[in-house]
N, CA, C and O atoms as a printed pandas DataFrame, in Angstrom:
     atom_number atom_name residue_name chain_id  residue_number  x_coord  y_coord  z_coord
0              1         N          MET        A               1  -33.587   22.081   11.890
1              2        CA          MET        A               1  -33.145   21.161   12.915
2              3         C          MET        A               1  -32.703   19.820   12.323
3              4         O          MET        A               1  -31.805   19.176   12.866
4              5         N          ILE        A               2  -33.316   19.396   11.225
5              6        CA          ILE        A               2  -32.969   18.113   10.601
6              7         C          ILE        A               2  -31.515   18.115   10.101
7              8         O          ILE        A               2  -30.796   17.152   10.369
8              9         N          PRO        A               3  -31.048   19.160    9.384
9             10        CA          PRO        A               3  -29.638   19.127    8.967
10            11         C          PRO        A               3  -28.678   19.065   10.167
11            12         O          PRO        A               3  -27.657   18.382   10.095
12            13         N          PHE        A               4  -28.986   19.762   11.261
13            14        CA          PHE        A               4  -28.123   19.705   12.440
14            15         C          PHE        A               4  -28.041   18.281   12.978
15            16         O          PHE        A               4  -26.957   17.793   13.295
16            17         N          ARG        A               5  -29.180   17.623   13.078
17            18        CA          ARG        A               5  -29.207   16.232   13.557
18            19         C          ARG        A               5  -28.421   15.329   12.612
19            20         O          ARG        A               5  -27.651   14.475   13.053
20            21         N          SER        A               6  -28.617   15.522   11.329
21            22        CA          SER        A               6  -27.944   14.709   10.334
22            23         C          SER        A               6  -26.427   14.896   10.415
23            24         O          SER        A               6  -25.684   13.915   10.376
24            25         N          VAL        A               7  -25.967   16.122   10.524
25            26        CA          VAL        A               7  -24.533   16.397   10.631
26            27         C          VAL        A               7  -23.975   15.775   11.910
27            28         O          VAL        A               7  -22.894   15.184   11.894
28            29         N          ALA        A               8  -24.704   15.904   13.014
29            30        CA          ALA        A               8  -24.262   15.312   14.280
30            31         C          ALA        A               8  -24.140   13.794   14.149
31            32         O          ALA        A               8  -23.192   13.202   14.665
32            33         N          LEU        A               9  -25.089   13.166   13.466
33            34        CA          LEU        A               9  -25.026   11.720   13.267
34            35         C          LEU        A               9  -23.854   11.331   12.371
35            36         O          LEU        A               9  -23.194   10.321   12.615
36            37         N          PHE        A              10  -23.595   12.127   11.338
37            38        CA          PHE        A              10  -22.431   11.861   10.487
38            39         C          PHE        A              10  -21.139   11.955   11.301
39            40         O          PHE        A              10  -20.244   11.126   11.140
40            41         N          LEU        A              11  -21.040   12.953   12.168
41            42        CA          LEU        A              11  -19.835   13.105   12.985
42            43         C          LEU        A              11  -19.672   11.941   13.961
43            44         O          LEU        A              11  -18.568   11.429   14.147
44            45         N          LEU        A              12  -20.776   11.528   14.582
45            46        CA          LEU        A              12  -20.721   10.379   15.483
46            47         C          LEU        A              12  -20.321    9.118   14.716
47            48         O          LEU        A              12  -19.499    8.334   15.193
48            49         N          ALA        A              13  -20.894    8.924   13.543
49            50        CA          ALA        A              13  -20.547    7.761   12.724
50            51         C          ALA        A              13  -19.062    7.771   12.382
51            52         O          ALA        A              13  -18.407    6.730   12.413
52            53         N          ALA        A              14  -18.536    8.945   12.057
53            54        CA          ALA        A              14  -17.111    9.042   11.718
54            55         C          ALA        A              14  -16.231    8.683   12.902
55            56         O          ALA        A              14  -15.249    7.957   12.748
56            57         N          VAL        A              15  -16.569    9.178   14.068
57            58        CA          VAL        A              15  -15.772    8.854   15.269
58            59         C          VAL        A              15  -15.801    7.350   15.523
59            60         O          VAL        A              15  -14.773    6.748   15.830
60            61         N          LEU        A              16  -16.968    6.754   15.395
61            62        CA          LEU        A              16  -17.083    5.317   15.652
62            63         C          LEU        A              16  -16.367    4.484   14.595
63            64         O          LEU        A              16  -15.649    3.543   14.932
64            65         N          GLU        A              17  -16.555    4.820   13.320
65            66        CA          GLU        A              17  -15.935    4.002   12.279
66            67         C          GLU        A              17  -14.423    4.220   12.222
67            68         O          GLU        A              17  -13.653    3.259   12.224
68            69         N          ILE        A              18  -14.008    5.460   12.173
69            70        CA          ILE        A              18  -12.575    5.739   12.077
70            71         C          ILE        A              18  -11.881    5.309   13.363
71            72         O          ILE        A              18  -10.813    4.699   13.329
72            73         N          GLY        A              19  -12.497    5.633   14.496
73            74        CA          GLY        A              19  -11.922    5.214   15.773
74            75         C          GLY        A              19  -11.854    3.710   15.908
75            76         O          GLY        A              19  -10.866    3.168   16.404
76            77         N          GLY        A              20  -12.906    3.032   15.465
77            78        CA          GLY        A              20  -12.907    1.571   15.524
78            79         C          GLY        A              20  -11.830    0.969   14.649
79            80         O          GLY        A              20  -11.120    0.054   15.068
80            81         N          ALA        A              21  -11.706    1.474   13.441
81            82        CA          ALA        A              21  -10.663    0.976   12.542
82            83         C          ALA        A              21   -9.274    1.272   13.109
83            84         O          ALA        A              21   -8.367    0.447   13.004
84            85         N          TRP        A              22   -9.111    2.454   13.711
85            86        CA          TRP        A              22   -7.823    2.820   14.316
86            87         C          TRP        A              22   -7.489    1.897   15.485
87            88         O          TRP        A              22   -6.335    1.500   15.650
88            89         N          LEU        A              23   -8.489    1.553   16.295
89            90        CA          LEU        A              23   -8.252    0.635   17.408
90            91         C          LEU        A              23   -7.827   -0.748   16.914
91            92         O          LEU        A              23   -6.915   -1.356   17.474
92            93         N          VAL        A              24   -8.485   -1.241   15.870
93            94        CA          VAL        A              24   -8.090   -2.528   15.296
94            95         C          VAL        A              24   -6.661   -2.427   14.752
95            96         O          VAL        A              24   -5.843   -3.321   14.970
96            97         N          TRP        A              25   -6.371   -1.344   14.051
97            98        CA          TRP        A              25   -5.026   -1.117   13.524
98            99         C          TRP        A              25   -3.995   -1.146   14.659
99           100         O          TRP        A              25   -2.960   -1.804   14.555
100          101         N          GLN        A              26   -4.294   -0.428   15.733
101          102        CA          GLN        A              26   -3.375   -0.388   16.867
102          103         C          GLN        A              26   -3.203   -1.778   17.480
103          104         O          GLN        A              26   -2.095   -2.172   17.844
104          105         N          GLY        A              27   -4.296   -2.507   17.590
105          106        CA          GLY        A              27   -4.227   -3.846   18.164
106          107         C          GLY        A              27   -3.388   -4.794   17.336
107          108         O          GLY        A              27   -2.605   -5.570   17.883
108          109         N          LEU        A              28   -3.544   -4.741   16.006
109          110        CA          LEU        A              28   -2.836   -5.661   15.125
110          111         C          LEU        A              28   -1.455   -5.148   14.718
111          112         O          LEU        A              28   -0.449   -5.834   14.904
112          113         N          ARG        A              29   -1.416   -3.950   14.167
113          114        CA          ARG        A              29   -0.156   -3.444   13.605
114          115         C          ARG        A              29    0.818   -2.945   14.663
115          116         O          ARG        A              29    2.034   -3.034   14.493
116          117         N          GLU        A              30    0.278   -2.425   15.744
117          118        CA          GLU        A              30    1.146   -1.893   16.807
118          119         C          GLU        A              30    1.237   -2.849   17.997
119          120         O          GLU        A              30    1.813   -2.513   19.032
120          121         N          HIS        A              31    0.663   -4.039   17.836
121          122        CA          HIS        A              31    0.766   -5.121   18.824
122          123         C          HIS        A              31    0.265   -4.708   20.212
123          124         O          HIS        A              31    0.886   -5.012   21.230
124          125         N          ARG        A              32   -0.868   -4.012   20.224
125          126        CA          ARG        A              32   -1.434   -3.592   21.512
126          127         C          ARG        A              32   -2.397   -4.617   22.096
127          128         O          ARG        A              32   -2.796   -4.502   23.254
128          129         N          GLY        A              33   -2.770   -5.612   21.307
129          130        CA          GLY        A              33   -3.518   -6.725   21.860
130          131         C          GLY        A              33   -4.996   -6.776   21.526
131          132         O          GLY        A              33   -5.555   -5.916   20.846
132          133         N          TRP        A              34   -5.598   -7.848   22.052
133          134        CA          TRP        A              34   -6.988   -8.180   21.749
134          135         C          TRP        A              34   -7.992   -7.207   22.361
135          136         O          TRP        A              34   -9.085   -7.043   21.819
136          137         N          VAL        A              35   -7.659   -6.566   23.458
137          138        CA          VAL        A              35   -8.593   -5.599   24.056
138          139         C          VAL        A              35   -8.807   -4.432   23.088
139          140         O          VAL        A              35   -9.935   -3.975   22.901
140          141         N          TRP        A              36   -7.742   -3.963   22.486
141          142        CA          TRP        A              36   -7.861   -2.873   21.507
142          143         C          TRP        A              36   -8.673   -3.334   20.299
143          144         O          TRP        A              36   -9.537   -2.610   19.804
144          145         N          ILE        A              37   -8.386   -4.540   19.835
145          146        CA          ILE        A              37   -9.118   -5.078   18.685
146          147         C          ILE        A              37  -10.595   -5.228   19.024
147          148         O          ILE        A              37  -11.456   -4.849   18.230
148          149         N          GLY        A              38  -10.892   -5.775   20.193
149          150        CA          GLY        A              38  -12.288   -5.952   20.613
150          151         C          GLY        A              38  -13.023   -4.629   20.724
151          152         O          GLY        A              38  -14.171   -4.512   20.295
152          153         N          ALA        A              39  -12.356   -3.624   21.304
153          154        CA          ALA        A              39  -12.972   -2.294   21.400
154          155         C          ALA        A              39  -13.239   -1.739   20.015
155          156         O          ALA        A              39  -14.271   -1.106   19.789
156          157         N          GLY        A              40  -12.319   -1.969   19.081
157          158        CA          GLY        A              40  -12.511   -1.509   17.708
158          159         C          GLY        A              40  -13.687   -2.191   17.033
159          160         O          GLY        A              40  -14.463   -1.544   16.328
160          161         N          VAL        A              41  -13.822   -3.482   17.242
161          162        CA          VAL        A              41  -14.943   -4.222   16.648
162          163         C          VAL        A              41  -16.275   -3.708   17.201
163          164         O          VAL        A              41  -17.244   -3.569   16.456
164          165         N          ILE        A              42  -16.323   -3.431   18.489
165          166        CA          ILE        A              42  -17.549   -2.893   19.089
166          167         C          ILE        A              42  -17.867   -1.523   18.495
167          168         O          ILE        A              42  -19.014   -1.246   18.144
168          169         N          ALA        A              43  -16.854   -0.671   18.384
169          170        CA          ALA        A              43  -17.074    0.660   17.803
170          171         C          ALA        A              43  -17.570    0.556   16.364
171          172         O          ALA        A              43  -18.466    1.295   15.956
172          173         N          LEU        A              44  -16.992   -0.356   15.603
173          174        CA          LEU        A              44  -17.431   -0.530   14.213
174          175         C          LEU        A              44  -18.879   -1.020   14.148
175          176         O          LEU        A              44  -19.638   -0.601   13.274
176          177         N          GLY        A              45  -19.257   -1.895   15.061
177          178        CA          GLY        A              45  -20.652   -2.344   15.113
178          179         C          GLY        A              45  -21.598   -1.209   15.449
179          180         O          GLY        A              45  -22.681   -1.107   14.871
180          181         N          LEU        A              46  -21.198   -0.358   16.377
181          182        CA          LEU        A              46  -22.035    0.798   16.735
182          183         C          LEU        A              46  -22.154    1.772   15.563
183          184         O          LEU        A              46  -23.210    2.365   15.343
184          185         N          TYR        A              47  -21.064    1.931   14.816
185          186        CA          TYR        A              47  -21.120    2.772   13.611
186          187         C          TYR        A              47  -22.237    2.286   12.682
187          188         O          TYR        A              47  -22.994    3.090   12.139
188          189         N          GLY        A              48  -22.330    0.992   12.509
189          190        CA          GLY        A              48  -23.362    0.438   11.635
190          191         C          GLY        A              48  -24.767    0.774   12.098
191          192         O          GLY        A              48  -25.682    0.891   11.283
192          193         N          CYS        A              49  -24.943    0.928   13.395
193          194        CA          CYS        A              49  -26.256    1.280   13.942
194          195         C          CYS        A              49  -26.579    2.762   13.781
195          196         O          CYS        A              49  -27.736    3.131   13.580
196          197         N          VAL        A              50  -25.563    3.604   13.869
197          198        CA          VAL        A              50  -25.787    5.060   13.825
198          199         C          VAL        A              50  -26.381    5.490   12.490
199          200         O          VAL        A              50  -27.232    6.379   12.454
200          201         N          ALA        A              51  -25.951    4.879   11.403
201          202        CA          ALA        A              51  -26.470    5.259   10.085
202          203         C          ALA        A              51  -27.985    5.095   10.003
203          204         O          ALA        A              51  -28.646    5.835    9.275
204          205         N          THR        A              52  -28.533    4.150   10.731
205          206        CA          THR        A              52  -29.978    3.921   10.681
206          207         C          THR        A              52  -30.763    5.056   11.331
207          208         O          THR        A              52  -31.976    5.153   11.145
208          209         N          LEU        A              53  -30.088    5.910   12.087
209          210        CA          LEU        A              53  -30.756    7.022   12.765
210          211         C          LEU        A              53  -30.872    8.262   11.893
211          212         O          LEU        A              53  -31.527    9.227   12.287
212          213         N          GLN        A              54  -30.250    8.260   10.716
213          214        CA          GLN        A              54  -30.335    9.418    9.822
214          215         C          GLN        A              54  -31.795    9.654    9.423
215          216         O          GLN        A              54  -32.541    8.701    9.199
216          217         N          PRO        A              55  -32.201   10.930    9.335
217          218        CA          PRO        A              55  -33.591   11.225    8.985
218          219         C          PRO        A              55  -33.963   10.843    7.549
219          220         O          PRO        A              55  -35.127   10.544    7.283
220          221         N          ASP        A              56  -33.013   10.847    6.627
221          222        CA          ASP        A              56  -33.282   10.462    5.243
222          223         C          ASP        A              56  -33.472    8.950    5.188
223          224         O          ASP        A              56  -32.774    8.217    5.889
224          225         N          ALA        A              57  -34.395    8.479    4.378
225          226        CA          ALA        A              57  -34.707    7.046    4.323
226          227         C          ALA        A              57  -33.910    6.301    3.251
227          228         O          ALA        A              57  -34.037    5.081    3.141
228          229         N          GLU        A              58  -33.098    6.994    2.463
229          230        CA          GLU        A              58  -32.385    6.368    1.344
230          231         C          GLU        A              58  -30.992    5.908    1.777
231          232         O          GLU        A              58  -30.088    6.723    1.957
232          233         N          PHE        A              59  -30.832    4.598    1.941
233          234        CA          PHE        A              59  -29.559    4.030    2.380
234          235         C          PHE        A              59  -28.416    4.446    1.465
235          236         O          PHE        A              59  -27.364    4.869    1.943
236          237         N          GLY        A              60  -28.607    4.332    0.170
237          238        CA          GLY        A              60  -27.546    4.667   -0.783
238          239         C          GLY        A              60  -27.095    6.106   -0.669
239          240         O          GLY        A              60  -25.898    6.390   -0.716
240          241         N          ARG        A              61  -28.034    7.010   -0.521
241          242        CA          ARG        A              61  -27.705    8.434   -0.385
242          243         C          ARG        A              61  -26.926    8.683    0.900
243          244         O          ARG        A              61  -25.920    9.392    0.899
244          245         N          ILE        A              62  -27.393    8.101    1.984
245          246        CA          ILE        A              62  -26.724    8.315    3.271
246          247         C          ILE        A              62  -25.303    7.777    3.233
247          248         O          ILE        A              62  -24.370    8.463    3.650
248          249         N          LEU        A              63  -25.128    6.561    2.739
249          250        CA          LEU        A              63  -23.796    5.975    2.720
250          251         C          LEU        A              63  -22.873    6.706    1.751
251          252         O          LEU        A              63  -21.687    6.876    2.035
252          253         N          ALA        A              64  -23.405    7.141    0.609
253          254        CA          ALA        A              64  -22.591    7.901   -0.339
254          255         C          ALA        A              64  -22.141    9.222    0.272
255          256         O          ALA        A              64  -20.972    9.593    0.164
256          257         N          ALA        A              65  -23.056    9.923    0.906
257          258        CA          ALA        A              65  -22.699   11.192    1.539
258          259         C          ALA        A              65  -21.727   10.968    2.690
259          260         O          ALA        A              65  -20.787   11.741    2.873
260          261         N          TYR        A              66  -21.951    9.919    3.460
261          262        CA          TYR        A              66  -21.046    9.634    4.567
262          263         C          TYR        A              66  -19.616    9.398    4.088
263          264         O          TYR        A              66  -18.660    9.680    4.810
264          265         N          GLY        A              67  -19.475    8.882    2.874
265          266        CA          GLY        A              67  -18.136    8.666    2.326
266          267         C          GLY        A              67  -17.301    9.940    2.348
267          268         O          GLY        A              67  -16.107    9.894    2.642
268          269         N          GLY        A              68  -17.916   11.066    2.040
269          270        CA          GLY        A              68  -17.198   12.338    2.096
270          271         C          GLY        A              68  -16.819   12.727    3.510
271          272         O          GLY        A              68  -15.732   13.254    3.746
272          273         N          VAL        A              69  -17.720   12.465    4.458
273          274        CA          VAL        A              69  -17.424   12.739    5.861
274          275         C          VAL        A              69  -16.276   11.835    6.320
275          276         O          VAL        A              69  -15.399   12.267    7.067
276          277         N          PHE        A              70  -16.291   10.592    5.872
277          278        CA          PHE        A              70  -15.239    9.642    6.228
278          279         C          PHE        A              70  -13.877   10.121    5.737
279          280         O          PHE        A              70  -12.887   10.025    6.463
280          281         N          ILE        A              71  -13.822   10.627    4.530
281          282        CA          ILE        A              71  -12.551   11.098    3.972
282          283         C          ILE        A              71  -12.000   12.257    4.796
283          284         O          ILE        A              71  -10.842   12.230    5.213
284          285         N          ALA        A              72  -12.818   13.263    5.030
285          286        CA          ALA        A              72  -12.371   14.419    5.816
286          287         C          ALA        A              72  -12.051   14.006    7.252
287          288         O          ALA        A              72  -11.055   14.449    7.822
288          289         N          GLY        A              73  -12.888   13.166    7.824
289          290        CA          GLY        A              73  -12.672   12.717    9.194
290          291         C          GLY        A              73  -11.414   11.886    9.353
291          292         O          GLY        A              73  -10.735   11.974   10.375
292          293         N          SER        A              74  -11.098   11.077    8.348
293          294        CA          SER        A              74   -9.883   10.266    8.406
294          295         C          SER        A              74   -8.639   11.138    8.426
295          296         O          SER        A              74   -7.690   10.862    9.160
296          297         N          LEU        A              75   -8.645   12.186    7.624
297          298        CA          LEU        A              75   -7.506   13.112    7.639
298          299         C          LEU        A              75   -7.398   13.796    8.999
299          300         O          LEU        A              75   -6.304   13.925    9.549
300          301         N          ALA        A              76   -8.532   14.234    9.538
301          302        CA          ALA        A              76   -8.521   14.895   10.848
302          303         C          ALA        A              76   -8.047   13.929   11.931
303          304         O          ALA        A              76   -7.246   14.304   12.788
304          305         N          TRP        A              77   -8.533   12.690   11.900
305          306        CA          TRP        A              77   -8.120   11.694   12.889
306          307         C          TRP        A              77   -6.607   11.469   12.809
307          308         O          TRP        A              77   -5.925   11.415   13.833
308          309         N          GLY        A              78   -6.095   11.339   11.593
309          310        CA          GLY        A              78   -4.666   11.144   11.418
310          311         C          GLY        A              78   -3.854   12.298   11.990
311          312         O          GLY        A              78   -2.775   12.093   12.547
312          313         N          MET        A              79   -4.378   13.508   11.850
313          314        CA          MET        A              79   -3.685   14.675   12.404
314          315         C          MET        A              79   -3.639   14.605   13.930
315          316         O          MET        A              79   -2.592   14.831   14.537
316          317         N          VAL        A              80   -4.766   14.294   14.536
317          318        CA          VAL        A              80   -4.863   14.299   15.994
318          319         C          VAL        A              80   -4.183   13.075   16.606
319          320         O          VAL        A              80   -3.408   13.210   17.553
320          321         N          ALA        A              81   -4.464   11.888   16.078
321          322        CA          ALA        A              81   -4.005   10.656   16.714
322          323         C          ALA        A              81   -2.594   10.246   16.323
323          324         O          ALA        A              81   -1.883    9.622   17.110
324          325         N          ASP        A              82   -2.186   10.600   15.098
325          326        CA          ASP        A              82   -0.908   10.094   14.603
326          327         C          ASP        A              82    0.072   11.172   14.163
327          328         O          ASP        A              82    1.174   10.857   13.713
328          329         N          GLY        A              83   -0.310   12.440   14.286
329          330        CA          GLY        A              83    0.592   13.518   13.897
330          331         C          GLY        A              83    0.745   13.701   12.396
331          332         O          GLY        A              83    1.699   14.330   11.939
332          333         N          TYR        A              84   -0.196   13.151   11.624
333          334        CA          TYR        A              84   -0.161   13.292   10.170
334          335         C          TYR        A              84   -0.394   14.746    9.786
335          336         O          TYR        A              84   -1.237   15.420   10.380
336          337         N          ARG        A              85    0.340   15.225    8.808
337          338        CA          ARG        A              85    0.162   16.592    8.315
338          339         C          ARG        A              85   -0.285   16.543    6.858
339          340         O          ARG        A              85    0.524   16.293    5.965
340          341         N          PRO        A              86   -1.577   16.783    6.618
341          342        CA          PRO        A              86   -2.066   16.737    5.230
342          343         C          PRO        A              86   -1.462   17.881    4.418
343          344         O          PRO        A              86   -1.192   18.962    4.942
344          345         N          ASP        A              87   -1.258   17.620    3.137
345          346        CA          ASP        A              87   -0.794   18.698    2.265
346          347         C          ASP        A              87   -2.002   19.417    1.677
347          348         O          ASP        A              87   -3.145   19.060    1.962
348          349         N          ARG        A              88   -1.749   20.411    0.870
349          350        CA          ARG        A              88   -2.855   21.229    0.344
350          351         C          ARG        A              88   -3.807   20.413   -0.518
351          352         O          ARG        A              88   -4.992   20.735   -0.596
352          353         N          TYR        A              89   -3.313   19.365   -1.165
353          354        CA          TYR        A              89   -4.187   18.549   -1.995
354          355         C          TYR        A              89   -5.075   17.645   -1.144
355          356         O          TYR        A              89   -6.219   17.373   -1.508
356          357         N          ASP        A              90   -4.555   17.184   -0.023
357          358        CA          ASP        A              90   -5.400   16.445    0.917
358          359         C          ASP        A              90   -6.543   17.331    1.403
359          360         O          ASP        A              90   -7.702   16.916    1.429
360          361         N          VAL        A              91   -6.196   18.555    1.786
361          362        CA          VAL        A              91   -7.203   19.497    2.299
362          363         C          VAL        A              91   -8.205   19.842    1.208
363          364         O          VAL        A              91   -9.411   19.847    1.455
364          365         N          LEU        A              92   -7.722   20.130    0.010
365          366        CA          LEU        A              92   -8.623   20.452   -1.102
366          367         C          LEU        A              92   -9.550   19.277   -1.412
367          368         O          LEU        A              92  -10.751   19.465   -1.605
368          369         N          GLY        A              93   -8.998   18.084   -1.457
369          370        CA          GLY        A              93   -9.821   16.901   -1.717
370          371         C          GLY        A              93  -10.894   16.706   -0.661
371          372         O          GLY        A              93  -12.036   16.378   -0.982
372          373         N          ALA        A              94  -10.527   16.908    0.603
373          374        CA          ALA        A              94  -11.505   16.767    1.683
374          375         C          ALA        A              94  -12.598   17.818    1.573
375          376         O          ALA        A              94  -13.770   17.522    1.803
376          377         N          LEU        A              95  -12.224   19.045    1.222
377          378        CA          LEU        A              95  -13.234   20.102    1.059
378          379         C          LEU        A              95  -14.179   19.792   -0.087
379          380         O          LEU        A              95  -15.384   20.013    0.028
380          381         N          VAL        A              96  -13.648   19.280   -1.193
381          382        CA          VAL        A              96  -14.500   18.888   -2.319
382          383         C          VAL        A              96  -15.480   17.805   -1.866
383          384         O          VAL        A              96  -16.661   17.844   -2.210
384          385         N          CYS        A              97  -14.984   16.847   -1.099
385          386        CA          CYS        A              97  -15.864   15.773   -0.601
386          387         C          CYS        A              97  -16.968   16.332    0.289
387          388         O          CYS        A              97  -18.117   15.900    0.196
388          389         N          LEU        A              98  -16.629   17.289    1.152
389          390        CA          LEU        A              98  -17.643   17.864    2.047
390          391         C          LEU        A              98  -18.672   18.682    1.274
391          392         O          LEU        A              98  -19.843   18.719    1.652
392          393         N          VAL        A              99  -18.251   19.331    0.206
393          394        CA          VAL        A              99  -19.229   20.008   -0.662
394          395         C          VAL        A              99  -20.171   18.958   -1.264
395          396         O          VAL        A              99  -21.379   19.176   -1.352
396          397         N          GLY        A             100  -19.611   17.833   -1.670
397          398        CA          GLY        A             100  -20.433   16.743   -2.199
398          399         C          GLY        A             100  -21.427   16.222   -1.176
399          400         O          GLY        A             100  -22.563   15.899   -1.521
400          401         N          VAL        A             101  -21.005   16.137    0.084
401          402        CA          VAL        A             101  -21.920   15.730    1.158
402          403         C          VAL        A             101  -23.088   16.699    1.226
403          404         O          VAL        A             101  -24.247   16.288    1.284
404          405         N          GLY        A             102  -22.774   17.991    1.218
405          406        CA          GLY        A             102  -23.820   19.010    1.307
406          407         C          GLY        A             102  -24.811   18.912    0.158
407          408         O          GLY        A             102  -26.022   19.000    0.364
408          409         N          ILE        A             103  -24.298   18.733   -1.045
409          410        CA          ILE        A             103  -25.176   18.628   -2.216
410          411         C          ILE        A             103  -26.012   17.354   -2.140
411          412         O          ILE        A             103  -27.224   17.382   -2.351
412          413         N          THR        A             104  -25.357   16.247   -1.838
413          414        CA          THR        A             104  -26.056   14.961   -1.816
414          415         C          THR        A             104  -27.155   14.914   -0.752
415          416         O          THR        A             104  -28.251   14.417   -1.008
416          417         N          MET        A             105  -26.861   15.427    0.421
417          418        CA          MET        A             105  -27.802   15.288    1.527
418          419         C          MET        A             105  -28.803   16.434    1.661
419          420         O          MET        A             105  -29.947   16.213    2.057
420          421         N          TYR        A             106  -28.386   17.644    1.337
421          422        CA          TYR        A             106  -29.197   18.790    1.741
422          423         C          TYR        A             106  -29.709   19.648    0.583
423          424         O          TYR        A             106  -30.330   20.684    0.819
424          425         N          ALA        A             107  -29.462   19.240   -0.656
425          426        CA          ALA        A             107  -30.011   19.973   -1.786
426          427         C          ALA        A             107  -31.526   19.821   -1.797
427          428         O          ALA        A             107  -32.046   18.753   -1.475
428          429         N          PRO        A             108  -32.241   20.890   -2.168
429          430        CA          PRO        A             108  -33.713   20.778   -2.227
430          431         C          PRO        A             108  -34.118   19.775   -3.304
431          432         O          PRO        A             108  -33.563   19.762   -4.403
432          433         N          ARG        A             109  -35.069   18.958   -2.975
433          434        CA          ARG        A             109  -35.575   17.956   -3.917
434          435         C          ARG        A             109  -37.092   18.113   -4.039
435          436         O          ARG        A             109  -37.781   18.487   -3.091
436          437         N          SER        A             110  -37.570   17.820   -5.214
437          438        CA          SER        A             110  -39.020   17.842   -5.379
438          439         C          SER        A             110  -39.562   16.440   -5.094
439          440         O          SER        A             110  -38.943   15.429   -5.424
440          441         N          GLY        A             111  -40.720   16.421   -4.481
441          442        CA          GLY        A             111  -41.379   15.139   -4.244
442          443         C          GLY        A             111  -41.102   14.542   -2.992
443          444         O          GLY        A             111  -41.610   13.460   -2.698
């Protein structure tokens, strides 16, 4: 049950961080205004809170592993929100990162 919770938290963190950054981008670069920017800032703040809910107590491990989720999630977000089409190297890189997440977070450890 712990890995399921951890994966769910990583996915929520990705939606909040990537979505928040995308909202700020839309507000500034696409001139959609301060409401979009404000919503993005709130989402980014919530992202910062979600990481504290991870069952592992090691901040460095959680943030390092989340980096892989962020990479894969950013490509997925770009596909859905902006019509980006990753090439095979984007996909391969994201898969390598997700393998790294699995090793970093869920490998058996002694002690």
